PyMOL commands that place a pseudoatom at each C-alpha (Angstrom):
pseudoatom trace, name=CA, resn=UNK, resi=1, chain=A, elem=C, hetatm=0, pos=[-9.794, -9.841, -1.598]
pseudoatom trace, name=CA, resn=UNK, resi=2, chain=A, elem=C, hetatm=0, pos=[-8.779, -7.660, 1.340]
pseudoatom trace, name=CA, resn=UNK, resi=3, chain=A, elem=C, hetatm=0, pos=[-6.604, -9.390, 3.913]
pseudoatom trace, name=CA, resn=UNK, resi=4, chain=A, elem=C, hetatm=0, pos=[-7.596, -9.197, 7.579]
pseudoatom trace, name=CA, resn=UNK, resi=5, chain=A, elem=C, hetatm=0, pos=[-5.866, -6.366, 9.409]
pseudoatom trace, name=CA, resn=UNK, resi=6, chain=A, elem=C, hetatm=0, pos=[-3.973, -6.400, 12.631]
pseudoatom trace, name=CA, resn=UNK, resi=7, chain=A, elem=C, hetatm=0, pos=[-5.530, -4.487, 15.466]
pseudoatom trace, name=CA, resn=UNK, resi=8, chain=A, elem=C, hetatm=0, pos=[-4.045, -1.003, 15.598]
pseudoatom trace, name=CA, resn=UNK, resi=9, chain=A, elem=C, hetatm=0, pos=[-2.552, -1.486, 19.055]
pseudoatom trace, name=CA, resn=UNK, resi=10, chain=A, elem=C, hetatm=0, pos=[-0.708, -4.640, 17.974]
pseudoatom trace, name=CA, resn=UNK, resi=11, chain=A, elem=C, hetatm=0, pos=[0.583, -2.960, 14.802]
pseudoatom trace, name=CA, resn=UNK, resi=12, chain=A, elem=C, hetatm=0, pos=[1.893, 0.006, 16.810]
pseudoatom trace, name=CA, resn=UNK, resi=13, chain=A, elem=C, hetatm=0, pos=[3.554, -2.250, 19.403]
pseudoatom trace, name=CA, resn=UNK, resi=14, chain=A, elem=C, hetatm=0, pos=[5.315, -4.067, 16.553]
pseudoatom trace, name=CA, resn=UNK, resi=15, chain=A, elem=C, hetatm=0, pos=[6.491, -0.752, 15.068]
pseudoatom trace, name=CA, resn=UNK, resi=16, chain=A, elem=C, hetatm=0, pos=[7.834, 0.408, 18.454]
pseudoatom trace, name=CA, resn=UNK, resi=17, chain=A, elem=C, hetatm=0, pos=[9.685, -2.888, 18.910]
pseudoatom trace, name=CA, resn=UNK, resi=18, chain=A, elem=C, hetatm=0, pos=[11.146, -2.755, 15.401]
pseudoatom trace, name=CA, resn=UNK, resi=19, chain=A, elem=C, hetatm=0, pos=[12.218, 0.835, 16.052]
pseudoatom trace, name=CA, resn=UNK, resi=20, chain=A, elem=C, hetatm=0, pos=[14.078, -0.305, 19.164]
pseudoatom trace, name=CA, resn=UNK, resi=21, chain=A, elem=C, hetatm=0, pos=[15.822, -3.052, 17.187]
pseudoatom trace, name=CA, resn=UNK, resi=22, chain=A, elem=C, hetatm=0, pos=[16.784, -0.653, 14.378]
pseudoatom trace, name=CA, resn=UNK, resi=23, chain=A, elem=C, hetatm=0, pos=[17.769, 2.154, 16.779]
pseudoatom trace, name=CA, resn=UNK, resi=24, chain=A, elem=C, hetatm=0, pos=[14.980, 4.439, 15.564]
pseudoatom trace, name=CA, resn=UNK, resi=25, chain=A, elem=C, hetatm=0, pos=[13.360, 6.307, 18.481]
pseudoatom trace, name=CA, resn=UNK, resi=26, chain=A, elem=C, hetatm=0, pos=[9.571, 5.979, 18.353]
pseudoatom trace, name=CA, resn=UNK, resi=27, chain=A, elem=C, hetatm=0, pos=[7.089, 7.103, 20.998]
pseudoatom trace, name=CA, resn=UNK, resi=28, chain=A, elem=C, hetatm=0, pos=[3.340, 6.654, 21.278]
pseudoatom trace, name=CA, resn=UNK, resi=29, chain=A, elem=C, hetatm=0, pos=[2.184, 10.212, 22.009]
pseudoatom trace, name=CA, resn=UNK, resi=30, chain=A, elem=C, hetatm=0, pos=[-1.569, 9.513, 22.119]
pseudoatom trace, name=CA, resn=UNK, resi=31, chain=A, elem=C, hetatm=0, pos=[-3.343, 6.184, 22.299]
pseudoatom trace, name=CA, resn=UNK, resi=32, chain=A, elem=C, hetatm=0, pos=[-6.481, 5.744, 20.280]
pseudoatom trace, name=CA, resn=UNK, resi=33, chain=A, elem=C, hetatm=0, pos=[-8.937, 2.926, 19.734]
pseudoatom trace, name=CA, resn=UNK, resi=34, chain=A, elem=C, hetatm=0, pos=[-6.976, -0.306, 20.310]
pseudoatom trace, name=CA, resn=UNK, resi=35, chain=A, elem=C, hetatm=0, pos=[-8.856, -2.245, 17.666]
pseudoatom trace, name=CA, resn=UNK, resi=36, chain=A, elem=C, hetatm=0, pos=[-9.343, 0.048, 14.694]
pseudoatom trace, name=CA, resn=UNK, resi=37, chain=A, elem=C, hetatm=0, pos=[-8.141, 3.569, 15.411]
pseudoatom trace, name=CA, resn=UNK, resi=38, chain=A, elem=C, hetatm=0, pos=[-6.455, 5.413, 12.555]
pseudoatom trace, name=CA, resn=UNK, resi=39, chain=A, elem=C, hetatm=0, pos=[-2.817, 6.471, 12.944]
pseudoatom trace, name=CA, resn=UNK, resi=40, chain=A, elem=C, hetatm=0, pos=[-0.876, 9.694, 12.416]
pseudoatom trace, name=CA, resn=UNK, resi=41, chain=A, elem=C, hetatm=0, pos=[2.912, 9.427, 12.358]
pseudoatom trace, name=CA, resn=UNK, resi=42, chain=A, elem=C, hetatm=0, pos=[4.946, 12.548, 13.039]
pseudoatom trace, name=CA, resn=UNK, resi=43, chain=A, elem=C, hetatm=0, pos=[8.374, 12.041, 11.503]
pseudoatom trace, name=CA, resn=UNK, resi=44, chain=A, elem=C, hetatm=0, pos=[10.636, 14.552, 13.225]
pseudoatom trace, name=CA, resn=UNK, resi=45, chain=A, elem=C, hetatm=0, pos=[13.845, 15.102, 11.287]
pseudoatom trace, name=CA, resn=UNK, resi=46, chain=A, elem=C, hetatm=0, pos=[14.909, 17.874, 13.682]
pseudoatom trace, name=CA, resn=UNK, resi=47, chain=A, elem=C, hetatm=0, pos=[16.694, 20.627, 11.734]
pseudoatom trace, name=CA, resn=UNK, resi=48, chain=A, elem=C, hetatm=0, pos=[15.354, 19.127, 8.490]
pseudoatom trace, name=CA, resn=UNK, resi=49, chain=A, elem=C, hetatm=0, pos=[11.724, 19.650, 9.571]
pseudoatom trace, name=CA, resn=UNK, resi=50, chain=A, elem=C, hetatm=0, pos=[8.758, 17.389, 10.198]
pseudoatom trace, name=CA, resn=UNK, resi=51, chain=A, elem=C, hetatm=0, pos=[6.356, 15.374, 8.071]
pseudoatom trace, name=CA, resn=UNK, resi=52, chain=A, elem=C, hetatm=0, pos=[3.041, 14.030, 9.322]
pseudoatom trace, name=CA, resn=UNK, resi=53, chain=A, elem=C, hetatm=0, pos=[1.933, 10.841, 7.633]
pseudoatom trace, name=CA, resn=UNK, resi=54, chain=A, elem=C, hetatm=0, pos=[-1.770, 10.045, 7.809]
pseudoatom trace, name=CA, resn=UNK, resi=55, chain=A, elem=C, hetatm=0, pos=[-2.940, 6.467, 7.518]
pseudoatom trace, name=CA, resn=UNK, resi=56, chain=A, elem=C, hetatm=0, pos=[-5.150, 5.707, 4.557]
pseudoatom trace, name=CA, resn=UNK, resi=57, chain=A, elem=C, hetatm=0, pos=[-6.092, 2.744, 2.425]
pseudoatom trace, name=CA, resn=UNK, resi=58, chain=A, elem=C, hetatm=0, pos=[-4.148, 1.990, -0.743]
pseudoatom trace, name=CA, resn=UNK, resi=59, chain=A, elem=C, hetatm=0, pos=[-5.698, 0.928, -4.042]
pseudoatom trace, name=CA, resn=UNK, resi=60, chain=A, elem=C, hetatm=0, pos=[-5.049, -2.706, -3.108]
pseudoatom trace, name=CA, resn=UNK, resi=61, chain=A, elem=C, hetatm=0, pos=[-6.918, -2.311, 0.185]
pseudoatom trace, name=CA, resn=UNK, resi=62, chain=A, elem=C, hetatm=0, pos=[-3.740, -2.436, 2.263]
pseudoatom trace, name=CA, resn=UNK, resi=63, chain=A, elem=C, hetatm=0, pos=[-2.296, 0.130, 4.665]
pseudoatom trace, name=CA, resn=UNK, resi=64, chain=A, elem=C, hetatm=0, pos=[-0.883, 3.187, 2.952]
pseudoatom trace, name=CA, resn=UNK, resi=65, chain=A, elem=C, hetatm=0, pos=[0.062, 6.728, 3.956]
pseudoatom trace, name=CA, resn=UNK, resi=66, chain=A, elem=C, hetatm=0, pos=[-0.320, 10.224, 2.604]
pseudoatom trace, name=CA, resn=UNK, resi=67, chain=A, elem=C, hetatm=0, pos=[1.571, 13.333, 3.590]
pseudoatom trace, name=CA, resn=UNK, resi=68, chain=A, elem=C, hetatm=0, pos=[-0.968, 15.136, 5.732]
pseudoatom trace, name=CA, resn=UNK, resi=69, chain=A, elem=C, hetatm=0, pos=[1.152, 18.260, 6.006]
pseudoatom trace, name=CA, resn=UNK, resi=70, chain=A, elem=C, hetatm=0, pos=[1.835, 18.515, 2.277]
pseudoatom trace, name=CA, resn=UNK, resi=71, chain=A, elem=C, hetatm=0, pos=[4.661, 17.537, -0.052]
pseudoatom trace, name=CA, resn=UNK, resi=72, chain=A, elem=C, hetatm=0, pos=[7.472, 19.264, 1.838]
pseudoatom trace, name=CA, resn=UNK, resi=73, chain=A, elem=C, hetatm=0, pos=[8.573, 19.440, 5.437]
pseudoatom trace, name=CA, resn=UNK, resi=74, chain=A, elem=C, hetatm=0, pos=[7.041, 21.767, 8.011]
pseudoatom trace, name=CA, resn=UNK, resi=75, chain=A, elem=C, hetatm=0, pos=[8.266, 23.079, 11.344]
pseudoatom trace, name=CA, resn=UNK, resi=76, chain=A, elem=C, hetatm=0, pos=[7.332, 21.205, 14.497]
pseudoatom trace, name=CA, resn=UNK, resi=77, chain=A, elem=C, hetatm=0, pos=[4.656, 23.722, 15.517]
pseudoatom trace, name=CA, resn=UNK, resi=78, chain=A, elem=C, hetatm=0, pos=[2.829, 23.267, 12.191]
pseudoatom trace, name=CA, resn=UNK, resi=79, chain=A, elem=C, hetatm=0, pos=[3.056, 19.474, 12.521]
pseudoatom trace, name=CA, resn=UNK, resi=80, chain=A, elem=C, hetatm=0, pos=[1.658, 19.624, 16.069]
pseudoatom trace, name=CA, resn=UNK, resi=81, chain=A, elem=C, hetatm=0, pos=[-1.164, 21.951, 14.949]
pseudoatom trace, name=CA, resn=UNK, resi=82, chain=A, elem=C, hetatm=0, pos=[-2.131, 19.502, 12.174]
pseudoatom trace, name=CA, resn=UNK, resi=83, chain=A, elem=C, hetatm=0, pos=[-2.201, 16.652, 14.702]
pseudoatom trace, name=CA, resn=UNK, resi=84, chain=A, elem=C, hetatm=0, pos=[-4.277, 18.679, 17.190]
pseudoatom trace, name=CA, resn=UNK, resi=85, chain=A, elem=C, hetatm=0, pos=[-6.868, 19.527, 14.503]
pseudoatom trace, name=CA, resn=UNK, resi=86, chain=A, elem=C, hetatm=0, pos=[-7.198, 15.871, 13.554]
pseudoatom trace, name=CA, resn=UNK, resi=87, chain=A, elem=C, hetatm=0, pos=[-7.469, 14.734, 17.188]
pseudoatom trace, name=CA, resn=UNK, resi=88, chain=A, elem=C, hetatm=0, pos=[-10.414, 17.117, 17.666]
pseudoatom trace, name=CA, resn=UNK, resi=89, chain=A, elem=C, hetatm=0, pos=[-12.188, 15.442, 14.731]
pseudoatom trace, name=CA, resn=UNK, resi=90, chain=A, elem=C, hetatm=0, pos=[-11.220, 11.874, 15.671]
pseudoatom trace, name=CA, resn=UNK, resi=91, chain=A, elem=C, hetatm=0, pos=[-10.515, 11.246, 19.364]
pseudoatom trace, name=CA, resn=UNK, resi=92, chain=A, elem=C, hetatm=0, pos=[-9.827, 7.547, 18.582]
pseudoatom trace, name=CA, resn=UNK, resi=93, chain=A, elem=C, hetatm=0, pos=[-6.782, 8.574, 16.542]
pseudoatom trace, name=CA, resn=UNK, resi=94, chain=A, elem=C, hetatm=0, pos=[-3.350, 7.233, 17.494]
pseudoatom trace, name=CA, resn=UNK, resi=95, chain=A, elem=C, hetatm=0, pos=[-0.375, 9.622, 17.334]
pseudoatom trace, name=CA, resn=UNK, resi=96, chain=A, elem=C, hetatm=0, pos=[3.120, 8.202, 17.035]
pseudoatom trace, name=CA, resn=UNK, resi=97, chain=A, elem=C, hetatm=0, pos=[6.318, 10.246, 16.853]
pseudoatom trace, name=CA, resn=UNK, resi=98, chain=A, elem=C, hetatm=0, pos=[9.447, 8.985, 15.150]
pseudoatom trace, name=CA, resn=UNK, resi=99, chain=A, elem=C, hetatm=0, pos=[12.661, 10.948, 15.664]
pseudoatom trace, name=CA, resn=UNK, resi=100, chain=A, elem=C, hetatm=0, pos=[15.223, 10.278, 12.971]
pseudoatom trace, name=CA, resn=UNK, resi=101, chain=A, elem=C, hetatm=0, pos=[17.335, 12.802, 11.084]
pseudoatom trace, name=CA, resn=UNK, resi=102, chain=A, elem=C, hetatm=0, pos=[17.586, 10.391, 8.135]
pseudoatom trace, name=CA, resn=UNK, resi=103, chain=A, elem=C, hetatm=0, pos=[13.815, 10.013, 7.908]
pseudoatom trace, name=CA, resn=UNK, resi=104, chain=A, elem=C, hetatm=0, pos=[13.758, 6.250, 8.525]
pseudoatom trace, name=CA, resn=UNK, resi=105, chain=A, elem=C, hetatm=0, pos=[10.513, 4.654, 9.621]
pseudoatom trace, name=CA, resn=UNK, resi=106, chain=A, elem=C, hetatm=0, pos=[10.288, 1.415, 11.663]
pseudoatom trace, name=CA, resn=UNK, resi=107, chain=A, elem=C, hetatm=0, pos=[7.587, -0.017, 9.380]
pseudoatom trace, name=CA, resn=UNK, resi=108, chain=A, elem=C, hetatm=0, pos=[6.961, -0.429, 5.711]
pseudoatom trace, name=CA, resn=UNK, resi=109, chain=A, elem=C, hetatm=0, pos=[5.469, 2.755, 4.350]
pseudoatom trace, name=CA, resn=UNK, resi=110, chain=A, elem=C, hetatm=0, pos=[3.697, 2.892, 1.023]
pseudoatom trace, name=CA, resn=UNK, resi=111, chain=A, elem=C, hetatm=0, pos=[3.334, 6.668, 0.607]
pseudoatom trace, name=CA, resn=UNK, resi=112, chain=A, elem=C, hetatm=0, pos=[0.734, 7.716, -1.940]
for i in range(1, 112): cmd.bond("trace and resi %d" % i, "trace and resi %d" % (i + 1))
show_as sticks, trace
zoom trace
């Protein structure tokens, strides 16, 4: 049985708040559909490169992520280009940027 999901806007607000508590800078770059918009997370590790995580559904039906920009890191321009392409396809998409050299995320992330 699939558990009910939080609205996207509420989930993102919780992630931003947790980031503030854990001293992980997180910014909502683009707002999408408040109820069910998908999410892209740009993890900016500065000199270590960027990773864009795309929201997907795990085998158990829960929230999971896949590396939209591939297995390694990319430069910021490539990450931004990936996000721009996806925003053209899905204007209801949320874009969140996390800036952390250590690669910490202010939410649990099951990466497939």
